[in-house]
Kinemage of the C-alpha trace (Angstrom):
@kinemage 1
@onewidth
@group {chain A} dominant
@subgroup {mainchain}
@vectorlist {calphas} color= white
{ca met a 1} P -0.224 -0.241 -0.146
{ca arg a 2} L 1.301 3.104 -0.325
{ca thr a 3} L 0.316 6.609 1.111
{ca trp a 4} L 0.376 10.104 0.156
{ca thr a 5} L 0.163 13.191 3.017
{ca val a 6} L -1.792 16.073 0.946
{ca thr a 7} L -3.611 19.240 2.521
{ca glu a 8} L -5.999 19.453 -0.616
{ca ile a 9} L -7.092 17.015 -3.815
{ca thr a 10} L -8.739 18.235 -6.827
{ca leu a 11} L -11.520 15.943 -9.006
{ca val a 12} L -11.704 16.510 -12.761
{ca ala a 13} L -14.499 15.780 -14.567
{ca asp a 14} L -13.168 15.507 -18.386
{ca tyr a 15} L -16.002 16.517 -21.198
{ca val a 16} L -14.706 16.117 -24.589
{ca gly a 17} L -14.952 19.237 -27.098
{ca his a 18} L -15.503 21.183 -23.871
{ca glu a 19} L -13.390 22.736 -20.524
{ca pro a 20} L -13.444 19.590 -17.896
{ca asp a 21} L -15.298 20.209 -14.235
{ca ser a 22} L -12.894 20.696 -11.319
{ca leu a 23} L -13.693 20.570 -7.647
{ca thr a 24} L -10.523 21.356 -4.857
{ca thr a 25} L -11.330 19.855 -1.390
{ca pro a 26} L -9.292 19.529 1.503
{ca cys a 27} L -7.412 16.321 2.344
{ca arg a 28} L -5.274 14.690 4.884
{ca ser a 29} L -4.259 12.071 2.808
{ca leu a 30} L -4.574 9.268 0.433
{ca ser a 31} L -3.859 5.735 0.429
{ca leu a 32} L -3.722 3.567 -2.797
{ca ser a 33} L -4.476 -0.324 -2.856
{ca pro a 34} L -2.853 -2.291 -5.687
{ca ala a 35} L -4.600 -3.523 -7.978
{ca gln a 36} L -4.853 -7.709 -7.567
{ca phe a 37} L -4.232 -10.125 -10.940
{ca lys a 38} L -4.022 -13.684 -11.010
{ca arg a 39} L -1.928 -15.477 -13.482
{ca thr a 40} L -3.528 -18.533 -15.366
{ca ser a 41} L -1.314 -20.676 -17.375
{ca gly a 42} L -3.586 -21.693 -21.003
{ca ala a 43} L -2.970 -24.522 -23.069
{ca gly a 44} L 0.099 -23.963 -25.468
{ca gly a 45} L 2.099 -22.805 -22.316
{ca ser a 46} L 0.121 -18.702 -22.800
{ca ile a 47} L -0.154 -17.297 -19.630
{ca gln a 48} L -2.923 -15.014 -18.925
{ca asp a 49} L -3.391 -12.128 -16.132
{ca ser a 50} L -6.984 -11.397 -14.956
{ca met a 51} L -7.788 -8.137 -12.503
{ca val a 52} L -9.277 -9.327 -9.645
{ca lys a 53} L -9.664 -6.704 -7.486
{ca pro a 54} L -9.497 -3.051 -9.178
{ca gly a 55} L -6.448 -0.526 -7.261
{ca val a 56} L -8.659 2.059 -5.045
{ca ile a 57} L -7.513 5.169 -3.746
{ca ser a 58} L -9.150 6.010 -0.698
{ca ala a 59} L -8.886 9.283 0.661
{ca ala a 60} L -9.286 10.457 4.712
{ca gly a 61} L -10.186 13.559 6.307
{ca val a 62} L -12.545 14.816 2.757
{ca asp a 63} L -15.752 16.441 3.800
{ca ala a 64} L -18.053 13.611 0.878
{ca ser a 65} L -20.813 15.454 1.159
{ca val a 66} L -18.682 18.359 -1.271
{ca ile a 67} L -18.062 15.072 -2.811
{ca leu a 68} L -22.076 13.978 -3.851
{ca ser a 69} L -22.617 17.162 -4.486
{ca leu a 70} L -21.013 17.108 -7.912
{ca thr a 71} L -23.174 16.917 -10.970
{ca arg a 72} L -20.339 14.750 -13.038
{ca ser a 73} L -18.724 11.870 -11.702
{ca pro a 74} L -14.966 12.915 -11.439
{ca asn a 75} L -13.080 10.720 -13.919
{ca arg a 76} L -9.193 11.816 -12.547
{ca leu a 77} L -7.764 13.125 -9.438
{ca thr a 78} L -4.551 15.140 -9.024
{ca phe a 79} L -2.459 16.167 -5.631
{ca arg a 80} L 0.571 17.560 -4.423
{ca asp a 81} L 2.356 15.159 -2.552
{ca ala a 82} L 3.606 17.353 1.227
{ca ile a 83} L 6.528 14.986 1.776
{ca met a 84} L 7.858 14.404 -1.755
{ca gly a 85} L 6.832 18.203 -3.546
{ca thr a 86} L 5.758 16.371 -6.519
{ca asn a 87} L 2.665 16.179 -8.127
{ca glu a 88} L -0.023 13.137 -9.261
{ca ser a 89} L -2.643 11.909 -11.275
{ca phe a 90} L -4.581 9.061 -11.276
{ca arg a 91} L -7.584 7.818 -14.116
{ca ile a 92} L -10.217 7.120 -11.265
{ca gly a 93} L -13.990 5.623 -11.653
{ca gln a 94} L -16.600 4.750 -9.660
{ca phe a 95} L -16.345 6.624 -6.271
{ca ser a 96} L -18.208 4.963 -2.679
{ca ile a 97} L -18.059 6.739 0.520
{ca ser a 98} L -17.324 4.483 3.838
{ca pro a 99} L -19.580 5.059 7.405
{ca gln a 100} L -16.235 6.930 8.589
{ca asn a 101} L -16.611 9.464 5.703
{ca glu a 102} L -13.563 8.071 3.837
{ca val a 103} L -14.398 8.434 0.361
{ca ser a 104} L -12.833 5.925 -2.201
{ca phe a 105} L -12.400 5.513 -5.928
{ca ile a 106} L -11.618 2.830 -8.285
{ca val a 107} L -8.177 3.470 -9.732
{ca his a 108} L -7.741 2.354 -13.934
{ca gly a 109} L -4.669 2.258 -15.970
């Protein structure tokens, strides 16, 4: 699992032919649980990796009501790592909100 200390995240909803919508909101930390794969061998020695569980980024310290108020689901999450000073970006999909108000985003790619 990889973690980042952050002060805020930006959620972006990209549109085709239009400027993207974005929302920046405070956030304490992010944790990435990588995707899990299962490797199988087929006839003739072929090998195939199948995703068993997608990667997930969990955001702590985010006001989930702000994310629920978005009119379009975000497809990109960007942030600045407060420790390393680097900018990071992930393609994201569906999100869920835990009872502890932690928001988790499916990671694509």
